[in-house]
C-alpha atoms as a printed R data frame, in Angstrom:
   type eleno elety resid chain resno       x       y      z
1  ATOM     1    CA   MET     A     1 142.208 109.347 30.637
2  ATOM     2    CA   THR     A     2 140.924 110.858 33.874
3  ATOM     3    CA   THR     A     3 143.159 113.046 35.997
4  ATOM     4    CA   LEU     A     4 143.285 112.654 39.766
5  ATOM     5    CA   ASP     A     5 141.450 115.949 40.234
6  ATOM     6    CA   GLU     A     6 138.687 114.832 37.870
7  ATOM     7    CA   TYR     A     7 138.408 111.507 39.665
8  ATOM     8    CA   VAL     A     8 138.182 113.161 43.082
9  ATOM     9    CA   GLU     A     9 135.640 115.687 41.808
10 ATOM    10    CA   LYS     A    10 133.465 112.846 40.494
11 ATOM    11    CA   ARG     A    11 133.788 110.841 43.736
12 ATOM    12    CA   MET     A    12 132.943 113.895 45.871
13 ATOM    13    CA   LYS     A    13 129.342 113.498 44.700
14 ATOM    14    CA   ASP     A    14 129.154 110.449 46.967
15 ATOM    15    CA   PRO     A    15 128.419 111.753 50.507
16 ATOM    16    CA   ALA     A    16 130.328 108.906 52.190
17 ATOM    17    CA   PHE     A    17 133.409 109.592 50.070
18 ATOM    18    CA   ALA     A    18 133.130 113.345 50.636
19 ATOM    19    CA   GLN     A    19 132.966 112.803 54.413
20 ATOM    20    CA   ALA     A    20 135.924 110.417 54.418
21 ATOM    21    CA   TYR     A    21 137.909 112.878 52.302
22 ATOM    22    CA   ALA     A    22 137.074 115.746 54.680
23 ATOM    23    CA   ASP     A    23 137.995 113.621 57.694
24 ATOM    24    CA   LEU     A    24 141.501 113.123 56.267
25 ATOM    25    CA   GLU     A    25 142.089 116.802 55.515
26 ATOM    26    CA   PRO     A    26 143.839 117.624 58.842
27 ATOM    27    CA   GLU     A    27 146.311 114.784 58.277
28 ATOM    28    CA   HIS     A    28 147.001 115.926 54.726
29 ATOM    29    CA   GLU     A    29 147.512 119.482 55.922
30 ATOM    30    CA   ALA     A    30 149.945 118.329 58.613
31 ATOM    31    CA   GLN     A    31 151.921 116.394 55.982
32 ATOM    32    CA   ARG     A    32 151.985 119.380 53.658
33 ATOM    33    CA   LEU     A    33 153.065 121.766 56.420
34 ATOM    34    CA   ILE     A    34 155.880 119.464 57.568
35 ATOM    35    CA   ILE     A    35 157.194 119.094 54.018
36 ATOM    36    CA   GLU     A    36 156.918 122.825 53.268
37 ATOM    37    CA   ALA     A    37 158.663 123.815 56.525
38 ATOM    38    CA   ARG     A    38 161.429 121.244 56.002
39 ATOM    39    CA   ILE     A    39 162.091 122.463 52.466
40 ATOM    40    CA   LYS     A    40 161.967 126.117 53.556
41 ATOM    41    CA   GLU     A    41 164.637 125.348 56.164
42 ATOM    42    CA   GLY     A    42 166.738 123.664 53.470
43 ATOM    43    CA   LEU     A    43 166.729 120.304 55.245
44 ATOM    44    CA   SER     A    44 166.620 116.857 53.720
45 ATOM    45    CA   GLN     A    45 164.448 114.203 55.328
46 ATOM    46    CA   LYS     A    46 167.580 112.629 56.765
47 ATOM    47    CA   GLU     A    47 168.808 115.909 58.263
48 ATOM    48    CA   LEU     A    48 165.465 116.753 59.855
49 ATOM    49    CA   ALA     A    49 165.024 113.231 61.164
50 ATOM    50    CA   GLU     A    50 168.432 113.411 62.842
51 ATOM    51    CA   LYS     A    51 167.691 116.819 64.369
52 ATOM    52    CA   ALA     A    52 164.312 115.575 65.634
53 ATOM    53    CA   GLY     A    53 165.635 112.286 66.959
54 ATOM    54    CA   LEU     A    54 163.603 110.224 64.489
55 ATOM    55    CA   THR     A    55 164.630 107.723 61.882
56 ATOM    56    CA   SER     A    56 164.570 108.782 58.247
57 ATOM    57    CA   SER     A    57 162.034 106.033 57.573
58 ATOM    58    CA   SER     A    58 159.717 107.369 60.300
59 ATOM    59    CA   LEU     A    59 159.778 110.858 58.808
60 ATOM    60    CA   SER     A    60 159.247 109.443 55.321
61 ATOM    61    CA   ARG     A    61 156.180 107.503 56.499
62 ATOM    62    CA   ILE     A    62 154.765 110.686 58.057
63 ATOM    63    CA   GLU     A    63 155.400 112.793 54.958
64 ATOM    64    CA   HIS     A    64 153.873 110.141 52.674
65 ATOM    65    CA   GLY     A    65 150.771 109.662 54.822
66 ATOM    66    CA   LYS     A    66 151.536 106.085 55.769
67 ATOM    67    CA   THR     A    67 151.417 106.979 59.465
68 ATOM    68    CA   SER     A    68 150.016 109.839 61.494
69 ATOM    69    CA   PRO     A    69 152.433 111.805 63.656
70 ATOM    70    CA   THR     A    70 151.793 112.045 67.375
71 ATOM    71    CA   ILE     A    71 151.835 115.428 69.040
72 ATOM    72    CA   SER     A    72 155.170 114.451 70.565
73 ATOM    73    CA   MET     A    73 156.571 113.758 67.090
74 ATOM    74    CA   LEU     A    74 155.226 117.070 65.807
75 ATOM    75    CA   GLN     A    75 156.941 118.863 68.704
76 ATOM    76    CA   ARG     A    76 160.224 117.094 67.950
77 ATOM    77    CA   LEU     A    77 159.953 117.992 64.266
78 ATOM    78    CA   ALA     A    78 159.204 121.615 65.108
79 ATOM    79    CA   ARG     A    79 162.220 121.810 67.428
80 ATOM    80    CA   GLY     A    80 164.367 120.153 64.770
81 ATOM    81    CA   MET     A    81 163.468 123.023 62.437
82 ATOM    82    CA   GLY     A    82 163.964 125.684 65.118
83 ATOM    83    CA   LYS     A    83 160.227 126.271 65.333
84 ATOM    84    CA   THR     A    84 157.487 125.864 67.919
85 ATOM    85    CA   LEU     A    85 154.353 123.793 67.448
86 ATOM    86    CA   LYS     A    86 151.024 125.613 67.548
87 ATOM    87    CA   ILE     A    87 147.745 123.714 67.382
88 ATOM    88    CA   GLU     A    88 144.448 125.552 66.886
89 ATOM    89    CA   PHE     A    89 140.784 124.763 66.834
90 ATOM    90    CA   VAL     A    90 139.027 127.032 64.351
C-alpha cells in the first residue's frame, strides 16, 4: 500500500502536477495557520466562527480547503482570535 507522502513524491516527477501542487501551497499554508492559531487560542470552530461573525460551516469549509478565504474573512478571523492580519510577499 502506498502512503500519501509516497504518492505525492511519485506524482511530483510530473512537472504539471508539481506546478499545480506549488500553486496551492499558499492556500494550504493559510488553512494550516488558521487551524494552528485557533487551537493555540483554545477555540473551537464554533467559538471562532461566532467571534468572527461567520457561520461554523463557513469556517469548516475554509479549514478543510473547500473554499478560499477572502482577505476580509482573514481579517475577521484574526480579530476573532485577538490578532492582526499580516500579509507578506517574500
